[in-house]
C-alpha positions in Angstrom: 7.8 -1.9 79.7 11.4 -2.1 80.7 13.5 -4.4 78.6 13.0 -7.4 81.5 9.4 -6.9 81.5 9.5 -7.8 77.4 11.7 -10.6 77.9 10.0 -12.4 81.1 6.3 -12.0 79.1 8.3 -13.4 75.4 9.3 -16.4 77.4 6.2 -16.9 79.4 4.1 -17.0 76.3 6.6 -19.3 74.6 6.7 -21.3 77.4 2.6 -21.8 77.1 3.1 -22.5 73.3 5.4 -25.3 74.0 3.5 -26.3 77.2 0.3 -27.2 74.4 2.7 -29.2 71.9 2.0 -32.5 73.7 -2.0 -31.8 74.0 -3.0 -30.5 70.3 -3.9 -33.0 67.9 -0.5 -33.8 66.9 0.2 -35.0 70.6 -1.1 -38.6 69.7 1.6 -38.9 66.7 4.5 -36.6 68.6 3.9 -39.8 71.7 4.8 -42.1 69.6 7.7 -40.8 68.4 10.9 -42.9 68.5 14.9 -42.3 67.6 15.3 -44.6 65.2 17.7 -47.7 65.5 21.7 -47.8 64.0 20.1 -50.3 60.8 16.7 -47.9 60.3 19.4 -44.6 60.0 21.5 -46.1 57.8 19.0 -47.5 55.5 17.6 -44.2 55.5 20.6 -42.4 54.8 21.5 -44.9 52.0 18.8 -43.9 50.2 19.0 -40.4 50.5 22.2 -40.5 49.5 21.2 -42.1 46.2 18.6 -40.1 45.8 21.0 -37.1 45.7 23.6 -38.8 43.7 21.0 -39.7 41.0 20.0 -36.0 41.2 23.3 -34.7 40.6 24.0 -37.2 38.1 20.8 -35.8 36.4 21.5 -32.3 36.3 24.8 -32.9 35.2 23.1 -34.7 32.2 21.0 -31.6 31.4 24.0 -29.1 32.0 26.0 -30.9 29.6 23.6 -31.4 26.7 22.6 -27.6 26.8 25.8 -26.9 26.9 27.3 -28.8 24.3 24.3 -29.5 21.9 23.4 -26.1 20.6 26.6 -25.6 19.1 25.6 -28.8 16.6 22.4 -26.4 15.7 
């Protein structure tokens, strides 16, 4: 089997998997999907950024406590 035949077989296999994408058990959900509006995107971005900042502050607080607190004991 030549490289060209292998590539063609791989492409056909991949295309057959993607052709079933809208008809499987998640097909109804995929058909309902839409692109978020600018307002929805900004709101999601703000929430994710706030969560990331809180996580960073908590991590830094734990790091600071673990590096300076053992010196007092």
